Every structure is written in structure tokens, then in C-alpha cells.
C-alpha positions as CSV (number, residue, x, y, z in Angstrom):
1,X,0.0,0.0,0.0
2,X,2.8,2.4,0.9
3,X,4.5,1.8,-2.5
4,X,1.3,2.4,-4.4
5,X,0.7,5.6,-2.4
6,X,4.2,6.9,-3.1
7,X,3.7,6.2,-6.8
8,X,0.4,8.0,-6.9
9,X,1.9,10.9,-5.0
10,X,4.7,11.2,-7.5
11,X,2.3,11.0,-10.4
12,X,0.2,13.8,-8.8
13,X,3.3,16.0,-8.3
14,X,4.4,15.3,-11.9
15,X,1.0,16.3,-13.3
16,X,1.1,19.5,-11.2
17,X,4.5,20.4,-12.5
18,X,3.8,19.5,-16.2
19,X,2.2,22.9,-17.0
20,X,5.2,24.8,-15.7
21,X,7.5,22.5,-17.7
22,X,5.7,23.3,-20.9
23,X,5.5,27.0,-20.2
24,X,9.1,27.3,-19.1
25,X,10.7,27.7,-22.6
26,X,8.4,30.6,-23.4
27,X,9.0,32.2,-20.0
28,X,12.8,31.8,-20.3
29,X,12.9,33.2,-23.9
30,X,10.7,36.1,-22.8
31,X,13.0,36.9,-19.9
32,X,16.2,36.5,-21.8
33,X,15.4,37.9,-25.2
34,X,12.8,40.6,-24.3
35,X,12.6,41.7,-20.7
36,X,16.3,41.7,-20.0
37,X,17.2,43.7,-23.1
38,X,14.4,46.1,-22.4
39,X,15.5,46.8,-18.9
40,X,19.2,46.9,-19.9
41,X,18.3,49.4,-22.7
42,X,16.4,51.5,-20.2
43,X,19.4,51.6,-17.9
44,X,21.8,52.4,-20.7
45,X,19.6,55.3,-21.9
46,X,20.5,57.1,-18.6
47,X,24.2,56.6,-19.1
48,X,27.1,58.0,-21.2
49,X,29.1,54.9,-22.5
50,X,32.5,55.7,-23.9
51,X,33.9,52.2,-23.7
52,X,34.1,49.1,-21.5
53,X,34.2,50.3,-17.9
54,X,33.9,53.9,-18.9
55,X,30.3,54.5,-18.0
56,X,28.9,57.7,-16.5
57,X,25.3,58.2,-15.2
58,X,23.8,61.2,-16.9
59,X,20.1,60.9,-15.9
60,X,17.7,62.2,-18.5
61,X,20.3,64.2,-20.5
62,X,20.1,61.8,-23.5
63,X,16.4,62.3,-23.7
64,X,16.8,66.1,-23.6
65,X,19.4,65.9,-26.4
66,X,16.7,64.1,-28.5
67,X,14.9,67.4,-28.9
68,X,16.7,68.2,-32.2
69,X,15.8,68.7,-35.9
70,X,17.3,65.4,-37.0
71,X,15.2,63.3,-34.6
72,X,12.2,65.4,-35.6
73,X,12.8,64.5,-39.2
74,X,13.1,60.8,-38.2
75,X,9.7,60.9,-36.4
76,X,8.0,62.7,-39.2
77,X,9.3,60.3,-41.9
78,X,8.4,57.2,-39.8
79,X,5.0,58.5,-39.0
80,X,4.2,59.5,-42.5
81,X,5.5,56.1,-43.8
82,X,3.4,54.2,-41.3
83,X,0.2,56.2,-42.1
84,X,0.6,55.7,-45.9
85,X,1.4,52.0,-45.6
86,X,-1.6,51.4,-43.4
87,X,-3.8,53.4,-45.8
88,X,-2.8,51.1,-48.6
89,X,-2.0,47.7,-47.0
90,X,-5.3,47.4,-45.2
91,X,-8.0,48.1,-47.8
92,X,-6.2,46.9,-50.9
93,X,-5.3,43.4,-49.5
94,X,-8.9,43.2,-48.2
95,X,-10.4,43.9,-51.6
96,X,-8.0,41.5,-53.4
97,X,-8.7,38.8,-50.8
98,X,-12.4,39.1,-51.5
99,X,-11.8,38.8,-55.2
100,X,-9.5,35.8,-54.8
101,X,-12.2,34.0,-52.7
102,X,-15.0,34.7,-55.1
103,X,-16.3,31.7,-57.0
104,X,-16.1,33.6,-60.4
105,X,-12.4,34.3,-60.1
106,X,-10.2,32.1,-62.3
107,X,-6.5,31.1,-61.9
108,X,-6.7,31.7,-58.1
109,X,-3.6,29.6,-57.4
110,X,-1.6,31.7,-59.9
111,X,-2.6,35.0,-58.4
112,X,-2.0,33.8,-54.8
113,X,1.5,32.7,-55.7
114,X,2.2,35.9,-57.6
115,X,1.1,38.1,-54.7
116,X,3.0,36.1,-52.1
117,X,6.4,35.6,-53.9
118,X,7.7,39.2,-53.1
119,X,7.5,38.3,-49.4
120,X,10.0,35.5,-50.0
121,X,12.4,37.7,-51.8
122,X,15.4,39.0,-50.0
123,X,15.0,42.6,-48.9
124,X,18.6,43.3,-50.0
125,X,18.0,42.0,-53.5
126,X,14.7,43.8,-53.8
127,X,16.3,47.0,-52.4
128,X,19.0,46.9,-55.0
129,X,16.4,46.5,-57.8
130,X,14.4,49.4,-56.5
131,X,17.5,51.6,-56.1
132,X,18.5,51.0,-59.7
133,X,14.9,51.1,-61.1
134,X,14.3,54.5,-59.5
135,X,17.8,55.9,-60.2
136,X,18.1,59.5,-61.4
137,X,19.7,58.4,-64.7
138,X,17.6,58.7,-67.8
139,X,18.3,55.1,-68.7
140,X,16.9,53.8,-65.4
141,X,13.8,51.6,-65.6
142,X,11.2,54.0,-64.3
143,X,12.7,57.2,-66.0
144,X,13.0,55.3,-69.3
145,X,9.3,54.6,-69.2
146,X,8.5,58.2,-68.3
147,X,10.6,59.5,-71.2
148,X,8.7,57.2,-73.6
149,X,5.4,58.5,-72.3
150,X,6.6,62.0,-72.9
151,X,7.1,62.9,-69.2
152,X,10.2,64.4,-67.6
153,X,12.5,62.0,-65.7
154,X,12.8,62.5,-61.9
155,X,15.5,62.3,-59.3
156,X,13.5,59.9,-57.2
157,X,15.9,59.3,-54.3
158,X,17.0,62.9,-54.0
159,X,13.7,64.5,-53.0
160,X,11.6,63.9,-49.8
161,X,8.3,63.3,-51.6
162,X,9.5,61.0,-54.3
163,X,11.7,59.1,-51.8
164,X,8.6,58.4,-49.6
165,X,6.7,57.3,-52.7
166,X,9.4,54.8,-53.5
167,X,9.5,53.5,-49.9
168,X,5.7,53.0,-49.8
169,X,5.8,51.2,-53.2
170,X,8.6,49.0,-51.9
171,X,6.6,48.1,-48.8
172,X,3.4,47.6,-50.7
173,X,5.1,45.3,-53.2
174,X,6.8,43.3,-50.4
175,X,3.9,42.9,-47.9
176,X,0.8,42.9,-50.0
177,X,0.7,39.2,-50.4
178,X,1.2,38.5,-46.7
179,X,-1.8,40.7,-45.7
180,X,-3.9,39.0,-48.4
181,X,-3.2,35.7,-46.7
182,X,-4.4,37.1,-43.4
183,X,-7.6,38.4,-44.9
184,X,-8.3,35.2,-46.9
185,X,-8.0,33.2,-43.6
186,X,-10.5,35.5,-42.0
187,X,-12.9,35.3,-45.0
188,X,-12.8,31.5,-45.0
189,X,-13.9,31.5,-41.4
190,X,-17.1,33.5,-42.2
191,X,-20.2,31.2,-42.3
192,X,-21.7,31.0,-45.8
193,X,-25.1,31.0,-44.2
194,X,-24.8,34.7,-43.5
195,X,-24.2,35.6,-47.1
196,X,-27.0,33.3,-48.2
197,X,-29.5,34.8,-45.8
198,X,-28.5,38.3,-46.8
199,X,-28.9,37.4,-50.5
200,X,-32.4,36.0,-49.9
201,X,-33.2,39.3,-48.1
202,X,-32.2,41.2,-51.2
203,X,-28.9,42.7,-49.9
204,X,-26.6,44.0,-52.6
205,X,-23.0,43.1,-53.0
206,X,-21.8,46.3,-51.3
207,X,-24.3,45.8,-48.4
208,X,-23.1,42.2,-47.9
209,X,-19.5,43.5,-47.9
210,X,-20.0,46.3,-45.3
211,X,-22.6,44.5,-43.2
212,X,-21.1,41.0,-43.1
213,X,-17.6,40.9,-44.4
214,X,-16.1,43.9,-42.7
215,X,-17.7,43.3,-39.2
216,X,-16.6,39.6,-39.3
217,X,-13.0,40.6,-40.3
218,X,-12.7,43.2,-37.5
219,X,-10.2,41.0,-35.5
220,X,-8.1,40.5,-38.6
221,X,-8.2,44.2,-39.5
222,X,-7.1,45.1,-36.0
223,X,-4.3,42.6,-36.1
224,X,-3.0,43.8,-39.5
225,X,-3.1,47.5,-38.3
226,X,-1.2,46.5,-35.2
227,X,1.6,44.8,-37.0
228,X,1.6,47.5,-39.6
229,X,2.2,50.1,-36.9
230,X,5.1,48.1,-35.6
231,X,6.5,47.5,-39.0
232,X,6.1,51.1,-40.1
233,X,7.9,52.7,-37.1
234,X,10.6,50.0,-37.0
235,X,11.4,50.2,-40.7
236,X,15.1,50.2,-41.4
237,X,16.2,47.6,-44.0
238,X,14.3,49.3,-46.9
239,X,16.0,52.7,-46.5
240,X,19.4,51.1,-45.8
241,X,19.3,49.1,-49.0
242,X,17.9,52.0,-51.1
243,X,20.7,54.4,-50.0
244,X,23.4,51.8,-49.1
245,X,23.7,53.7,-45.8
246,X,21.7,54.7,-42.7
247,X,22.3,58.4,-43.6
248,X,20.4,59.9,-46.5
249,X,20.8,63.3,-48.3
250,X,19.1,65.9,-46.2
251,X,17.7,63.2,-43.9
252,X,14.9,62.6,-46.6
253,X,14.9,58.9,-45.8
254,X,15.9,59.0,-42.1
255,X,13.7,56.8,-39.9
256,X,13.8,56.3,-36.1
257,X,15.6,53.0,-36.4
258,X,18.1,54.6,-38.9
259,X,18.7,57.3,-36.2
260,X,19.3,54.5,-33.6
261,X,21.9,53.0,-36.0
262,X,23.6,56.3,-36.6
263,X,23.9,57.2,-33.0
264,X,24.5,53.8,-31.5
265,X,26.9,52.3,-34.0
266,X,28.2,54.9,-36.4
267,X,28.8,57.6,-33.8
268,X,29.3,55.1,-30.9
269,X,26.9,56.9,-28.6
270,X,25.3,53.8,-27.0
271,X,23.5,55.9,-24.4
272,X,21.8,58.1,-27.0
273,X,21.0,55.1,-29.2
274,X,19.3,53.4,-26.2
275,X,17.3,56.5,-25.4
276,X,16.0,56.6,-29.0
277,X,15.2,52.9,-28.7
278,X,13.2,53.5,-25.5
279,X,11.4,56.4,-27.1
280,X,10.5,54.2,-30.2
281,X,9.2,51.5,-27.9
282,X,7.0,54.1,-26.1
283,X,5.7,55.4,-29.4
284,X,4.8,52.0,-30.8
285,X,3.1,50.9,-27.6
286,X,1.2,54.2,-27.3
287,X,-0.1,54.2,-30.9
288,X,-1.1,50.6,-30.7
289,X,-2.9,51.0,-27.4
290,X,-4.8,54.0,-28.8
291,X,-5.9,52.1,-31.9
292,X,-6.8,49.1,-29.8
293,X,-8.9,51.2,-27.4
294,X,-10.5,53.1,-30.4
295,X,-11.5,49.8,-32.0
296,X,-13.0,48.4,-28.8
297,X,-10.6,45.5,-28.6
298,X,-10.3,45.7,-24.8
299,X,-14.0,45.9,-24.2
300,X,-15.7,42.9,-22.7
301,X,-18.0,41.1,-25.1
302,X,-21.7,41.1,-24.3
303,X,-23.0,38.0,-22.7
């Protein structure tokens, strides 16, 4: 009896510890790769780091030094980029997903593959193509087309407006297919009975879209907007590959992450770079919390 009781006790203890064992990898990865770097960056943002062992506590001086024209340009560029990409990469993929799930659409597999392939392309390779395609030379791909159409060639990557246009086109080309997949997954989860009932009641195509499709896709839309906010403010590789550097002429392509790279690595100001990183984290969290509250994501569902 004693042996059986001990075995049962060990089994019970094992069953109680099993959930902690399964959760442990996530908890450890969160503590090591997210929480510790976040706390460490917060501490470094209050220091002046000149080298190993040469660290001076400076309080909020790094944050005060952020009030400058260059950081203002970085915030403006990142904010405008985020707004424009969200304005394109939410409604356009949604409409294309609706078309791709329609019964009358032909060659669905081809279009799905065509839209998704850019996401599999290396950002470096794609950036080199866009850099040469939008070059200021008359023989560049885009300028050559403009000349044939009778328009004047442009210095695409030397002006603020055209540089932002190229960056938005780059982002749209690269992530359109990914967002289409998100919306198609949401569309496939909508019960067909809702559309059939609406069609019987005489609802038009637009009415079915705005009264059934959009409300049912609200969680997907919120998710896409959330990751787009993060992706927009944390954009770096696109500008770096377009200009082959984090610095751009007149800061026309400078983003917040580019500014982190310049201060933290190129100028070796790790304290300032950390302060910019903490500020970026606060901006992303603040914007996402505002949009989550505005969309009612945190509201309790009605019973």
C-alpha cells in the first residue's frame, strides 16, 4: 500500500509540474530575449558609455538631447510612412482577398502565388532592384518609361516626396501578399449562411461587404493594423538598401531606427541610441494602445 501511495503521490506531483515545464521555454525566452534587453536598454539610456568600464550616469540628458531637428525628421518620416502604408496595406489586400475567394475568379492559385512571392524575396535583392529602377539616370527603368510616355525624368531618391513614394511602393510590393493571406484566412472563417441569408433578403454586393464581411473581419483588421504600426515605425532595411547607408541626403529617408543605427553604431553613442530605442518602444506601444482602445478590442463582449 505504501509503495502504491508513493507512486500516486509522484504522479500527482508530476502532473502538477507538467504545465510549468511546458510554459518554461516561453518564459525563459521572454525573460532572456525581451525583458532583460528592455531593462538593460532603459538603464543604458541614462548613461554615457564611452567604452568598456567607462560609463557615466547622466540621468535624462540623453532624452533632452533628442529634442533636435534630426530626430524630428526621423519621427516625421516614420509617422508618414506608417500612415501611408496602413492606408494602402489594409483596404487593398482586403479587396484583393475578397476577389480571390470569389467563385467567379479564375486562376486563383496563380494570383495567390504571384502576390506572395515578393514576401519570399530577400530585402537586399529587392532594395538593389528598386535603387537602380528609381535611379536618377535617364536610362533607369522608371525614368526610361516616363521618357517614352513624354514625361520628364525625376530624381526619385533625392527629394523627400518621391523618396517616400518609393519606400511606400517598396513596402506595398513586399507585404501585399502577406496581408492578403491574413484576410483570406478570415474570409474562409465567415459562415456562408450569413451571405445566403443576406442574398435572400435582397442585400446588394456592397451591403453584404459592409454589413457581413467587414464586421466579421474586424479582429483580422485590428491585427493587420497593429503589426503595420510596428512594421512602419521599425522600418530600417528598406531605407538602408535603397541608399546603401543609414544616412540619407538631407535626412529625406531617415527613420527612427536609422537614427538609432547612426547614434549607437556609427557615432558610438550607445546611451543616446538606447534613449532613441526606449522612445521608439513608447511610441509604438502608445499608438497601438490608442488604436486598440479606439476599435474596442479591450471591451468585454456582451453575454
